[in-house]
ROZA-348170 format. One record per residue (C-alpha): chain; x negated, y, z negated. Coordinates in nm, 3 decimals. Layout:
% residues N
lovo unit->A, east->X, north->Y, up->Z
...
***
This chain:
% residues 482
lovo unit->A, east->0.923, north->-0.731, up->0.055
lovo unit->A, east->1.216, north->-0.575, up->0.095
lovo unit->A, east->1.444, north->-0.912, up->0.051
lovo unit->A, east->1.244, north->-0.928, up->-0.283
lovo unit->A, east->1.308, north->-0.545, up->-0.340
lovo unit->A, east->1.680, north->-0.606, up->-0.270
lovo unit->A, east->1.760, north->-0.873, up->-0.481
lovo unit->A, east->1.589, north->-0.690, up->-0.787
lovo unit->A, east->1.799, north->-0.386, up->-0.696
lovo unit->A, east->2.104, north->-0.589, up->-0.682
lovo unit->A, east->2.098, north->-0.652, up->-1.052
lovo unit->A, east->2.184, north->-0.282, up->-1.032
lovo unit->A, east->2.531, north->-0.372, up->-0.961
lovo unit->A, east->2.558, north->-0.575, up->-1.195
lovo unit->A, east->2.408, north->-0.380, up->-1.489
lovo unit->A, east->2.575, north->-0.120, up->-1.351
lovo unit->A, east->3.023, north->-0.128, up->-1.324
lovo unit->A, east->3.101, north->0.215, up->-1.243
lovo unit->A, east->3.209, north->0.117, up->-0.881
lovo unit->A, east->3.084, north->0.505, up->-0.734
lovo unit->A, east->2.779, north->0.420, up->-0.786
lovo unit->A, east->2.777, north->0.098, up->-0.640
lovo unit->A, east->2.927, north->0.274, up->-0.367
lovo unit->A, east->2.640, north->0.549, up->-0.331
lovo unit->A, east->2.339, north->0.276, up->-0.376
lovo unit->A, east->2.499, north->0.184, up->0.018
lovo unit->A, east->2.541, north->0.508, up->0.140
lovo unit->A, east->2.416, north->0.629, up->0.498
lovo unit->A, east->2.306, north->0.961, up->0.584
lovo unit->A, east->2.438, north->1.169, up->0.864
lovo unit->A, east->2.222, north->1.369, up->1.022
lovo unit->A, east->2.302, north->1.736, up->1.134
lovo unit->A, east->2.067, north->1.710, up->1.417
lovo unit->A, east->2.039, north->1.420, up->1.659
lovo unit->A, east->1.726, north->1.231, up->1.529
lovo unit->A, east->1.541, north->1.259, up->1.845
lovo unit->A, east->1.482, north->1.586, up->1.747
lovo unit->A, east->1.315, north->1.524, up->1.438
lovo unit->A, east->1.124, north->1.256, up->1.578
lovo unit->A, east->1.016, north->1.497, up->1.838
lovo unit->A, east->0.954, north->1.798, up->1.529
lovo unit->A, east->0.729, north->1.562, up->1.359
lovo unit->A, east->0.549, north->1.487, up->1.660
lovo unit->A, east->0.492, north->1.857, up->1.787
lovo unit->A, east->0.407, north->1.924, up->1.404
lovo unit->A, east->0.095, north->1.681, up->1.379
lovo unit->A, east->0.038, north->1.785, up->1.792
lovo unit->A, east->0.003, north->2.151, up->1.670
lovo unit->A, east->-0.191, north->2.135, up->1.358
lovo unit->A, east->-0.472, north->1.969, up->1.573
lovo unit->A, east->-0.491, north->2.258, up->1.746
lovo unit->A, east->-0.464, north->2.486, up->1.460
lovo unit->A, east->-0.735, north->2.290, up->1.320
lovo unit->A, east->-0.956, north->2.289, up->1.655
lovo unit->A, east->-0.932, north->2.655, up->1.647
lovo unit->A, east->-1.038, north->2.732, up->1.232
lovo unit->A, east->-1.289, north->2.425, up->1.221
lovo unit->A, east->-1.561, north->2.501, up->1.448
lovo unit->A, east->-1.873, north->2.501, up->1.184
lovo unit->A, east->-2.065, north->2.193, up->1.213
lovo unit->A, east->-2.214, north->2.216, up->0.872
lovo unit->A, east->-2.168, north->1.985, up->0.614
lovo unit->A, east->-1.879, north->2.088, up->0.468
lovo unit->A, east->-1.971, north->2.134, up->0.069
lovo unit->A, east->-1.696, north->1.979, up->-0.121
lovo unit->A, east->-1.588, north->2.208, up->-0.394
lovo unit->A, east->-1.557, north->1.996, up->-0.724
lovo unit->A, east->-1.424, north->2.114, up->-1.047
lovo unit->A, east->-1.562, north->1.871, up->-1.351
lovo unit->A, east->-1.312, north->1.779, up->-1.616
lovo unit->A, east->-1.531, north->1.604, up->-1.871
lovo unit->A, east->-1.543, north->1.966, up->-2.060
lovo unit->A, east->-1.164, north->1.946, up->-2.082
lovo unit->A, east->-1.070, north->1.852, up->-2.415
lovo unit->A, east->-0.814, north->1.659, up->-2.334
lovo unit->A, east->-1.029, north->1.463, up->-2.061
lovo unit->A, east->-1.246, north->1.376, up->-2.317
lovo unit->A, east->-0.926, north->1.259, up->-2.527
lovo unit->A, east->-0.836, north->1.085, up->-2.209
lovo unit->A, east->-1.189, north->0.983, up->-2.177
lovo unit->A, east->-1.297, north->0.826, up->-2.543
lovo unit->A, east->-1.353, north->0.478, up->-2.574
lovo unit->A, east->-1.089, north->0.441, up->-2.818
lovo unit->A, east->-0.833, north->0.509, up->-2.582
lovo unit->A, east->-0.965, north->0.345, up->-2.269
lovo unit->A, east->-0.968, north->0.016, up->-2.497
lovo unit->A, east->-0.627, north->0.101, up->-2.606
lovo unit->A, east->-0.535, north->0.106, up->-2.233
lovo unit->A, east->-0.722, north->-0.217, up->-2.110
lovo unit->A, east->-0.538, north->-0.422, up->-2.444
lovo unit->A, east->-0.188, north->-0.270, up->-2.348
lovo unit->A, east->-0.307, north->-0.395, up->-1.966
lovo unit->A, east->-0.384, north->-0.789, up->-2.083
lovo unit->A, east->-0.109, north->-0.768, up->-2.318
lovo unit->A, east->0.142, north->-0.712, up->-2.048
lovo unit->A, east->-0.060, north->-0.916, up->-1.794
lovo unit->A, east->0.022, north->-1.210, up->-2.084
lovo unit->A, east->0.366, north->-1.170, up->-2.122
lovo unit->A, east->0.427, north->-1.179, up->-1.745
lovo unit->A, east->0.245, north->-1.484, up->-1.736
lovo unit->A, east->0.486, north->-1.642, up->-2.060
lovo unit->A, east->0.761, north->-1.478, up->-1.919
lovo unit->A, east->0.717, north->-1.657, up->-1.603
lovo unit->A, east->0.654, north->-1.968, up->-1.743
lovo unit->A, east->0.915, north->-1.972, up->-2.030
lovo unit->A, east->1.179, north->-1.734, up->-1.926
lovo unit->A, east->1.508, north->-1.726, up->-1.795
lovo unit->A, east->1.439, north->-1.836, up->-1.369
lovo unit->A, east->1.671, north->-1.549, up->-1.259
lovo unit->A, east->1.433, north->-1.224, up->-1.153
lovo unit->A, east->1.651, north->-1.009, up->-1.217
lovo unit->A, east->1.651, north->-1.090, up->-1.612
lovo unit->A, east->1.339, north->-1.146, up->-1.619
lovo unit->A, east->1.041, north->-0.918, up->-1.709
lovo unit->A, east->0.751, north->-1.063, up->-1.428
lovo unit->A, east->0.903, north->-1.047, up->-1.149
lovo unit->A, east->1.042, north->-0.572, up->-1.153
lovo unit->A, east->0.705, north->-0.563, up->-1.363
lovo unit->A, east->0.508, north->-0.703, up->-1.059
lovo unit->A, east->0.606, north->-0.629, up->-0.755
lovo unit->A, east->0.810, north->-0.278, up->-0.893
lovo unit->A, east->0.593, north->-0.120, up->-1.186
lovo unit->A, east->0.242, north->-0.297, up->-1.073
lovo unit->A, east->0.226, north->-0.270, up->-0.695
lovo unit->A, east->0.429, north->-0.043, up->-0.577
lovo unit->A, east->0.398, north->0.206, up->-0.930
lovo unit->A, east->-0.008, north->0.167, up->-0.959
lovo unit->A, east->-0.054, north->0.274, up->-0.560
lovo unit->A, east->0.127, north->0.598, up->-0.607
lovo unit->A, east->-0.030, north->0.662, up->-0.942
lovo unit->A, east->-0.362, north->0.571, up->-0.710
lovo unit->A, east->-0.314, north->0.782, up->-0.479
lovo unit->A, east->-0.121, north->1.080, up->-0.651
lovo unit->A, east->-0.357, north->1.084, up->-0.941
lovo unit->A, east->-0.658, north->0.845, up->-0.964
lovo unit->A, east->-0.819, north->0.505, up->-0.940
lovo unit->A, east->-0.635, north->0.355, up->-1.274
lovo unit->A, east->-0.671, north->0.027, up->-1.210
lovo unit->A, east->-1.060, north->0.010, up->-1.199
lovo unit->A, east->-0.986, north->0.131, up->-1.589
lovo unit->A, east->-0.706, north->-0.176, up->-1.645
lovo unit->A, east->-0.728, north->-0.439, up->-1.459
lovo unit->A, east->-0.718, north->-0.703, up->-1.683
lovo unit->A, east->-0.965, north->-0.975, up->-1.521
lovo unit->A, east->-1.239, north->-0.709, up->-1.587
lovo unit->A, east->-1.171, north->-0.689, up->-1.981
lovo unit->A, east->-1.115, north->-1.025, up->-2.072
lovo unit->A, east->-1.463, north->-1.111, up->-1.866
lovo unit->A, east->-1.599, north->-0.876, up->-2.051
lovo unit->A, east->-1.445, north->-0.974, up->-2.373
lovo unit->A, east->-1.536, north->-1.308, up->-2.274
lovo unit->A, east->-1.925, north->-1.194, up->-2.207
lovo unit->A, east->-1.861, north->-1.035, up->-2.590
lovo unit->A, east->-1.780, north->-1.311, up->-2.750
lovo unit->A, east->-1.981, north->-1.609, up->-2.559
lovo unit->A, east->-2.299, north->-1.367, up->-2.432
lovo unit->A, east->-2.368, north->-1.240, up->-2.082
lovo unit->A, east->-2.355, north->-1.503, up->-1.808
lovo unit->A, east->-2.620, north->-1.548, up->-1.579
lovo unit->A, east->-2.501, north->-1.520, up->-1.224
lovo unit->A, east->-2.555, north->-1.812, up->-1.029
lovo unit->A, east->-2.547, north->-1.669, up->-0.620
lovo unit->A, east->-2.635, north->-1.382, up->-0.456
lovo unit->A, east->-2.358, north->-1.253, up->-0.274
lovo unit->A, east->-2.387, north->-1.268, up->0.054
lovo unit->A, east->-2.419, north->-0.990, up->0.294
lovo unit->A, east->-2.190, north->-1.166, up->0.580
lovo unit->A, east->-1.915, north->-1.192, up->0.375
lovo unit->A, east->-1.860, north->-0.826, up->0.301
lovo unit->A, east->-1.514, north->-0.758, up->0.259
lovo unit->A, east->-1.340, north->-1.024, up->0.384
lovo unit->A, east->-1.306, north->-1.248, up->0.048
lovo unit->A, east->-1.047, north->-0.951, up->-0.011
lovo unit->A, east->-0.881, north->-0.961, up->0.376
lovo unit->A, east->-0.854, north->-1.338, up->0.317
lovo unit->A, east->-0.669, north->-1.249, up->0.002
lovo unit->A, east->-0.443, north->-0.990, up->0.123
lovo unit->A, east->-0.366, north->-1.141, up->0.386
lovo unit->A, east->-0.160, north->-1.426, up->0.146
lovo unit->A, east->-0.079, north->-1.120, up->-0.049
lovo unit->A, east->0.108, north->-1.019, up->0.220
lovo unit->A, east->0.255, north->-1.354, up->0.387
lovo unit->A, east->0.374, north->-1.400, up->-0.015
lovo unit->A, east->0.568, north->-1.066, up->-0.009
lovo unit->A, east->0.707, north->-1.048, up->0.305
lovo unit->A, east->0.842, north->-1.381, up->0.439
lovo unit->A, east->0.772, north->-1.630, up->0.185
lovo unit->A, east->1.054, north->-1.644, up->-0.132
lovo unit->A, east->0.801, north->-1.750, up->-0.375
lovo unit->A, east->0.791, north->-1.411, up->-0.532
lovo unit->A, east->1.148, north->-1.464, up->-0.626
lovo unit->A, east->1.102, north->-1.742, up->-0.844
lovo unit->A, east->0.970, north->-1.601, up->-1.179
lovo unit->A, east->0.741, north->-1.957, up->-1.260
lovo unit->A, east->0.633, north->-1.990, up->-0.938
lovo unit->A, east->0.482, north->-1.586, up->-0.910
lovo unit->A, east->0.327, north->-1.701, up->-1.253
lovo unit->A, east->0.184, north->-1.997, up->-1.073
lovo unit->A, east->0.032, north->-1.777, up->-0.801
lovo unit->A, east->-0.071, north->-1.552, up->-1.050
lovo unit->A, east->-0.304, north->-1.816, up->-1.234
lovo unit->A, east->-0.451, north->-1.925, up->-0.906
lovo unit->A, east->-0.533, north->-1.573, up->-0.879
lovo unit->A, east->-0.749, north->-1.535, up->-1.171
lovo unit->A, east->-0.855, north->-1.841, up->-1.178
lovo unit->A, east->-1.037, north->-1.722, up->-0.769
lovo unit->A, east->-1.123, north->-1.429, up->-0.945
lovo unit->A, east->-1.313, north->-1.503, up->-1.262
lovo unit->A, east->-1.524, north->-1.751, up->-1.047
lovo unit->A, east->-1.595, north->-1.487, up->-0.827
lovo unit->A, east->-1.685, north->-1.313, up->-1.051
lovo unit->A, east->-1.882, north->-1.537, up->-1.314
lovo unit->A, east->-2.069, north->-1.664, up->-0.949
lovo unit->A, east->-2.180, north->-1.359, up->-0.788
lovo unit->A, east->-2.117, north->-1.076, up->-1.064
lovo unit->A, east->-1.778, north->-0.926, up->-1.237
lovo unit->A, east->-1.912, north->-0.631, up->-1.015
lovo unit->A, east->-2.021, north->-0.765, up->-0.715
lovo unit->A, east->-1.676, north->-0.987, up->-0.692
lovo unit->A, east->-1.439, north->-0.685, up->-0.804
lovo unit->A, east->-1.607, north->-0.482, up->-0.494
lovo unit->A, east->-1.574, north->-0.727, up->-0.237
lovo unit->A, east->-1.320, north->-0.996, up->-0.313
lovo unit->A, east->-1.077, north->-0.877, up->-0.558
lovo unit->A, east->-0.805, north->-0.793, up->-0.251
lovo unit->A, east->-0.621, north->-0.495, up->-0.538
lovo unit->A, east->-0.935, north->-0.368, up->-0.659
lovo unit->A, east->-1.017, north->-0.288, up->-0.312
lovo unit->A, east->-0.646, north->-0.134, up->-0.180
lovo unit->A, east->-0.639, north->0.047, up->-0.544
lovo unit->A, east->-1.038, north->0.184, up->-0.507
lovo unit->A, east->-0.891, north->0.327, up->-0.119
lovo unit->A, east->-0.616, north->0.463, up->-0.292
lovo unit->A, east->-0.816, north->0.624, up->-0.523
lovo unit->A, east->-1.014, north->0.783, up->-0.289
lovo unit->A, east->-0.706, north->0.975, up->-0.178
lovo unit->A, east->-0.638, north->1.165, up->-0.498
lovo unit->A, east->-0.746, north->1.480, up->-0.623
lovo unit->A, east->-0.931, north->1.302, up->-0.917
lovo unit->A, east->-1.189, north->1.073, up->-0.880
lovo unit->A, east->-1.618, north->1.032, up->-1.023
lovo unit->A, east->-1.890, north->1.180, up->-0.845
lovo unit->A, east->-2.194, north->1.032, up->-0.799
lovo unit->A, east->-2.314, north->1.090, up->-1.175
lovo unit->A, east->-1.962, north->0.907, up->-1.252
lovo unit->A, east->-1.850, north->1.194, up->-1.470
lovo unit->A, east->-1.459, north->1.249, up->-1.381
lovo unit->A, east->-1.417, north->1.542, up->-1.119
lovo unit->A, east->-1.107, north->1.788, up->-0.958
lovo unit->A, east->-1.176, north->1.779, up->-0.574
lovo unit->A, east->-0.934, north->1.864, up->-0.259
lovo unit->A, east->-0.653, north->1.525, up->-0.192
lovo unit->A, east->-0.821, north->1.310, up->0.070
lovo unit->A, east->-1.144, north->1.438, up->0.055
lovo unit->A, east->-1.332, north->1.173, up->-0.074
lovo unit->A, east->-1.189, north->0.965, up->0.258
lovo unit->A, east->-1.491, north->1.180, up->0.439
lovo unit->A, east->-1.811, north->0.953, up->0.530
lovo unit->A, east->-2.151, north->1.032, up->0.614
lovo unit->A, east->-2.161, north->0.659, up->0.741
lovo unit->A, east->-1.928, north->0.393, up->0.890
lovo unit->A, east->-1.800, north->0.154, up->0.651
lovo unit->A, east->-1.823, north->-0.230, up->0.696
lovo unit->A, east->-1.678, north->-0.387, up->0.951
lovo unit->A, east->-1.439, north->-0.585, up->0.670
lovo unit->A, east->-1.344, north->-0.301, up->0.518
lovo unit->A, east->-1.209, north->-0.111, up->0.813
lovo unit->A, east->-0.937, north->-0.461, up->0.938
lovo unit->A, east->-0.861, north->-0.446, up->0.496
lovo unit->A, east->-0.731, north->-0.084, up->0.589
lovo unit->A, east->-0.547, north->-0.183, up->0.907
lovo unit->A, east->-0.440, north->-0.497, up->0.745
lovo unit->A, east->-0.289, north->-0.247, up->0.475
lovo unit->A, east->-0.126, north->-0.022, up->0.762
lovo unit->A, east->-0.004, north->-0.316, up->0.973
lovo unit->A, east->0.187, north->-0.493, up->0.693
lovo unit->A, east->0.339, north->-0.197, up->0.514
lovo unit->A, east->0.500, north->-0.105, up->0.872
lovo unit->A, east->0.586, north->-0.424, up->0.944
lovo unit->A, east->0.780, north->-0.467, up->0.631
lovo unit->A, east->0.958, north->-0.190, up->0.759
lovo unit->A, east->0.997, north->-0.288, up->1.091
lovo unit->A, east->1.142, north->-0.641, up->0.996
lovo unit->A, east->1.452, north->-0.396, up->0.878
lovo unit->A, east->1.512, north->-0.228, up->1.243
lovo unit->A, east->1.812, north->-0.342, up->1.442
lovo unit->A, east->1.509, north->-0.411, up->1.664
lovo unit->A, east->1.400, north->-0.683, up->1.524
lovo unit->A, east->1.732, north->-0.839, up->1.536
lovo unit->A, east->1.718, north->-0.823, up->1.900
lovo unit->A, east->1.383, north->-0.955, up->1.914
lovo unit->A, east->1.516, north->-1.279, up->1.734
lovo unit->A, east->1.853, north->-1.303, up->1.937
lovo unit->A, east->1.634, north->-1.308, up->2.256
lovo unit->A, east->1.398, north->-1.590, up->2.106
lovo unit->A, east->1.690, north->-1.775, up->2.012
lovo unit->A, east->1.904, north->-1.744, up->2.308
lovo unit->A, east->1.583, north->-1.854, up->2.540
lovo unit->A, east->1.698, north->-2.165, up->2.737
lovo unit->A, east->1.281, north->-2.291, up->2.833
lovo unit->A, east->1.213, north->-2.251, up->2.425
lovo unit->A, east->1.542, north->-2.397, up->2.249
lovo unit->A, east->1.356, north->-2.795, up->2.253
lovo unit->A, east->1.080, north->-2.703, up->2.128
lovo unit->A, east->1.265, north->-2.507, up->1.844
lovo unit->A, east->1.480, north->-2.859, up->1.846
lovo unit->A, east->1.206, north->-3.013, up->1.723
lovo unit->A, east->1.021, north->-2.797, up->1.500
lovo unit->A, east->1.387, north->-2.848, up->1.314
lovo unit->A, east->1.359, north->-3.140, up->1.263
lovo unit->A, east->1.003, north->-3.160, up->1.156
lovo unit->A, east->1.101, north->-2.966, up->0.860
lovo unit->A, east->0.996, north->-2.564, up->1.006
lovo unit->A, east->1.188, north->-2.279, up->0.877
lovo unit->A, east->1.211, north->-2.096, up->1.194
lovo unit->A, east->1.308, north->-1.782, up->1.007
lovo unit->A, east->0.990, north->-1.838, up->0.865
lovo unit->A, east->0.775, north->-1.869, up->1.138
lovo unit->A, east->0.911, north->-1.593, up->1.349
lovo unit->A, east->0.833, north->-1.376, up->1.065
lovo unit->A, east->0.511, north->-1.478, up->1.026
lovo unit->A, east->0.438, north->-1.484, up->1.401
lovo unit->A, east->0.595, north->-1.117, up->1.378
lovo unit->A, east->0.337, north->-1.062, up->1.109
lovo unit->A, east->0.036, north->-1.175, up->1.350
lovo unit->A, east->0.108, north->-1.013, up->1.613
lovo unit->A, east->0.153, north->-0.666, up->1.450
lovo unit->A, east->-0.131, north->-0.704, up->1.240
lovo unit->A, east->-0.319, north->-0.800, up->1.571
lovo unit->A, east->-0.149, north->-0.539, up->1.739
lovo unit->A, east->-0.303, north->-0.224, up->1.527
lovo unit->A, east->-0.638, north->-0.363, up->1.527
lovo unit->A, east->-0.595, north->-0.379, up->1.924
lovo unit->A, east->-0.483, north->-0.029, up->1.965
lovo unit->A, east->-0.702, north->0.134, up->1.731
lovo unit->A, east->-1.018, north->-0.055, up->1.901
lovo unit->A, east->-0.877, north->0.072, up->2.222
lovo unit->A, east->-0.828, north->0.454, up->2.116
lovo unit->A, east->-1.206, north->0.380, up->1.944
lovo unit->A, east->-1.311, north->0.317, up->2.275
lovo unit->A, east->-1.160, north->0.614, up->2.440
lovo unit->A, east->-1.296, north->0.857, up->2.181
lovo unit->A, east->-1.640, north->0.710, up->2.282
lovo unit->A, east->-1.533, north->0.783, up->2.664
lovo unit->A, east->-1.401, north->1.132, up->2.573
lovo unit->A, east->-1.698, north->1.250, up->2.336
lovo unit->A, east->-1.968, north->1.070, up->2.537
lovo unit->A, east->-2.149, north->0.958, up->2.216
lovo unit->A, east->-2.181, north->0.760, up->1.964
lovo unit->A, east->-2.198, north->0.419, up->1.945
lovo unit->A, east->-1.814, north->0.179, up->1.968
lovo unit->A, east->-1.887, north->0.032, up->1.651
lovo unit->A, east->-2.001, north->0.343, up->1.403
lovo unit->A, east->-1.740, north->0.549, up->1.571
lovo unit->A, east->-1.510, north->0.307, up->1.488
lovo unit->A, east->-1.631, north->0.277, up->1.126
lovo unit->A, east->-1.605, north->0.624, up->1.090
lovo unit->A, east->-1.315, north->0.716, up->1.173
lovo unit->A, east->-1.080, north->0.409, up->1.002
lovo unit->A, east->-1.102, north->0.595, up->0.652
lovo unit->A, east->-0.943, north->0.865, up->0.825
lovo unit->A, east->-0.570, north->0.632, up->0.830
lovo unit->A, east->-0.550, north->0.621, up->0.485
lovo unit->A, east->-0.346, north->0.945, up->0.435
lovo unit->A, east->-0.076, north->0.754, up->0.669
lovo unit->A, east->-0.017, north->0.433, up->0.538
lovo unit->A, east->-0.047, north->0.632, up->0.187
lovo unit->A, east->0.235, north->0.902, up->0.310
lovo unit->A, east->0.421, north->0.460, up->0.440
lovo unit->A, east->0.392, north->0.364, up->0.113
lovo unit->A, east->0.550, north->0.689, up->-0.039
lovo unit->A, east->0.791, north->0.717, up->0.226
lovo unit->A, east->0.935, north->0.376, up->0.239
lovo unit->A, east->0.930, north->0.249, up->-0.129
lovo unit->A, east->0.949, north->0.572, up->-0.326
lovo unit->A, east->1.330, north->0.479, up->-0.376
lovo unit->A, east->1.306, north->0.121, up->-0.419
lovo unit->A, east->1.062, north->0.221, up->-0.702
lovo unit->A, east->1.275, north->0.466, up->-0.910
lovo unit->A, east->1.584, north->0.276, up->-0.874
lovo unit->A, east->1.442, north->-0.084, up->-0.909
lovo unit->A, east->1.156, north->0.038, up->-1.136
lovo unit->A, east->1.469, north->0.093, up->-1.378
lovo unit->A, east->1.521, north->-0.270, up->-1.454
lovo unit->A, east->1.218, north->-0.292, up->-1.619
lovo unit->A, east->1.355, north->-0.033, up->-1.939
lovo unit->A, east->1.659, north->-0.302, up->-2.027
lovo unit->A, east->1.361, north->-0.589, up->-1.999
lovo unit->A, east->1.111, north->-0.437, up->-2.263
lovo unit->A, east->1.375, north->-0.540, up->-2.532
lovo unit->A, east->1.481, north->-0.893, up->-2.328
lovo unit->A, east->1.183, north->-0.984, up->-2.166
lovo unit->A, east->1.260, north->-1.327, up->-2.145
lovo unit->A, east->1.627, north->-1.283, up->-2.047
lovo unit->A, east->1.723, north->-1.486, up->-2.390
lovo unit->A, east->1.923, north->-1.162, up->-2.532
lovo unit->A, east->1.713, north->-0.958, up->-2.753
lovo unit->A, east->1.703, north->-0.653, up->-2.798
lovo unit->A, east->1.389, north->-0.567, up->-2.947
lovo unit->A, east->1.343, north->-0.224, up->-2.933
lovo unit->A, east->1.719, north->-0.110, up->-2.872
lovo unit->A, east->1.697, north->-0.066, up->-2.485
lovo unit->A, east->1.855, north->-0.369, up->-2.395
lovo unit->A, east->2.210, north->-0.197, up->-2.267
lovo unit->A, east->2.039, north->0.064, up->-2.094
lovo unit->A, east->2.228, north->0.180, up->-1.799
lovo unit->A, east->2.052, north->0.185, up->-1.492
lovo unit->A, east->2.142, north->0.514, up->-1.271
lovo unit->A, east->2.145, north->0.418, up->-0.986
lovo unit->A, east->2.260, north->0.790, up->-0.838
lovo unit->A, east->1.915, north->0.915, up->-0.915
lovo unit->A, east->1.825, north->0.903, up->-0.530
lovo unit->A, east->2.084, north->0.908, up->-0.224
lovo unit->A, east->2.032, north->0.858, up->0.132
lovo unit->A, east->1.932, north->1.192, up->0.221
lovo unit->A, east->1.670, north->1.239, up->0.013
lovo unit->A, east->1.496, north->0.949, up->0.059
lovo unit->A, east->1.524, north->1.036, up->0.493
lovo unit->A, east->1.371, north->1.412, up->0.402
lovo unit->A, east->1.096, north->1.235, up->0.137
lovo unit->A, east->1.037, north->1.010, up->0.467
lovo unit->A, east->1.012, north->1.293, up->0.730
lovo unit->A, east->0.801, north->1.511, up->0.491
lovo unit->A, east->0.600, north->1.244, up->0.303
lovo unit->A, east->0.483, north->1.080, up->0.703
lovo unit->A, east->0.438, north->1.446, up->0.866
lovo unit->A, east->0.207, north->1.545, up->0.584
lovo unit->A, east->0.027, north->1.226, up->0.586
lovo unit->A, east->-0.071, north->1.236, up->0.934
lovo unit->A, east->-0.145, north->1.612, up->0.907
lovo unit->A, east->-0.420, north->1.502, up->0.652
lovo unit->A, east->-0.529, north->1.221, up->0.874
lovo unit->A, east->-0.558, north->1.470, up->1.151
lovo unit->A, east->-0.771, north->1.704, up->0.912
lovo unit->A, east->-0.981, north->1.415, up->0.797
lovo unit->A, east->-1.055, north->1.304, up->1.210
lovo unit->A, east->-1.150, north->1.648, up->1.309
lovo unit->A, east->-1.362, north->1.729, up->1.051
lovo unit->A, east->-1.528, north->1.379, up->1.106
lovo unit->A, east->-1.565, north->1.388, up->1.490
lovo unit->A, east->-1.777, north->1.761, up->1.435
lovo unit->A, east->-2.034, north->1.539, up->1.227
lovo unit->A, east->-2.030, north->1.257, up->1.427
lovo unit->A, east->-2.051, north->1.425, up->1.761
lovo unit->A, east->-2.277, north->1.650, up->1.870
lovo unit->A, east->-2.121, north->1.939, up->1.995
lovo unit->A, east->-1.800, north->2.122, up->1.906
lovo unit->A, east->-1.664, north->2.029, up->2.234
lovo unit->A, east->-1.733, north->1.640, up->2.230
lovo unit->A, east->-1.580, north->1.680, up->1.911
lovo unit->A, east->-1.291, north->1.848, up->2.066
lovo unit->A, east->-1.282, north->1.570, up->2.343
lovo unit->A, east->-1.283, north->1.280, up->2.095
lovo unit->A, east->-1.011, north->1.395, up->1.935
lovo unit->A, east->-0.803, north->1.408, up->2.205
lovo unit->A, east->-0.721, north->0.988, up->2.186
lovo unit->A, east->-0.672, north->0.981, up->1.870
lovo unit->A, east->-0.428, north->1.306, up->1.825
lovo unit->A, east->-0.232, north->1.141, up->2.082
lovo unit->A, east->-0.196, north->0.835, up->1.813
lovo unit->A, east->-0.072, north->0.948, up->1.580
lovo unit->A, east->0.159, north->1.149, up->1.728
lovo unit->A, east->0.285, north->0.846, up->1.852
lovo unit->A, east->0.305, north->0.671, up->1.526
lovo unit->A, east->0.453, north->0.981, up->1.363
lovo unit->A, east->0.764, north->0.906, up->1.526
lovo unit->A, east->0.714, north->0.516, up->1.547
lovo unit->A, east->0.653, north->0.529, up->1.188
lovo unit->A, east->0.977, north->0.765, up->1.137
lovo unit->A, east->1.204, north->0.565, up->1.357
lovo unit->A, east->1.168, north->0.286, up->1.143
lovo unit->A, east->1.220, north->0.504, up->0.809
lovo unit->A, east->1.544, north->0.585, up->0.990
lovo unit->A, east->1.677, north->0.305, up->1.038
lovo unit->A, east->1.890, north->0.175, up->0.695
lovo unit->A, east->1.872, north->0.566, up->0.571
lovo unit->A, east->2.066, north->0.785, up->0.871
lovo unit->A, east->2.372, north->0.756, up->1.101
lovo unit->A, east->2.261, north->0.910, up->1.401
lovo unit->A, east->2.252, north->0.793, up->1.788
lovo unit->A, east->1.927, north->0.902, up->1.893
lovo unit->A, east->2.039, north->1.093, up->2.195
***
């Protein structure tokens, strides 16, 4: 994704002629202390939080979740009014159609076409952040759900032809999100507005077919990758729906606590999100360049490389694809390994139940990494949408007077990005430690067993805290590790 965002961010240099601002875009931050101090301090903070929670949280009660109903507030009643919701849904469908139209018929320069910034920056980055910080907005504005409902009103309700197989679980969403991640991180297809529009059409056909075959809500819940992703992010948010469907205010991330283990396929989806976003950052590190250099210089592999090149294989894409597979499988293996350690230390519970119960406690880490990794791109590249609203097809229009908007690339700097990264990663891991500890008190029969079971998890989280910050530091700071 960095490649796509870098090309979008490069548009800033085209739109913005101020050399000092252009220089600021590429600046790096000189840390006032060696990087290892930050990494060690962040890891120590996570470890210390475990000690504090072990002392404070010793009860084995059910941790009743305090909630505050929002349905009585006038503003919330207005926001939940069918007319306002209908407006949001119509607006979403309208934007969806504009993305397709500009993708097919607009100029094919992605930085002067509405489609690419709207999909990659505003929708994927922005909506993920909104979902995590406010609530699952996608559940309301999903254009495929709206189009399907409109079709039912026009042509009558469709009869569901098949019962959704229980064995499928969330695996369709896992497969579709894996393809999306490959397109996002490795393929160059997403850089072309027309190819992006074709991909959206293909995905729309799959989604509408699934909704018509298995029922709209069933397919959206299990097979539509982004409904699954945004609903998971929304469980982190301080706003959500209670069991009666009423909007309530709740403690952040509390909805990630689960009484029973989630399906293996949903656990795989969570680990896929976590591993792909981390891999995106790893691709920007010198370590990745070193890996490529080591592979390229291996004499035993050279004949294979020659043969693959002659066969028309893009070796760089192949290396990145294999790297992605290794990252995903490595994350899954590490999580399962530490779940095994947790079972041994806790002395109770089945391996499957432990893995399915604790996997959601990792989601705050994925959200924190998403925020730390992409917020600066969102704040800078997201401004591209302002002039493109006036000229979505790149034809020189100025529909609402924003075509001459000058993008402020100095809205963030390397120092801001670095400290935001530190804060996000540490907070995300602290929340994950809390969720894991509460979950352990629910799962294991005694406080001692719960405490012992968390020792492997805290090792995993401390290690990942330090690795995450190291990855995020590479494009941002100037500092040796020592």
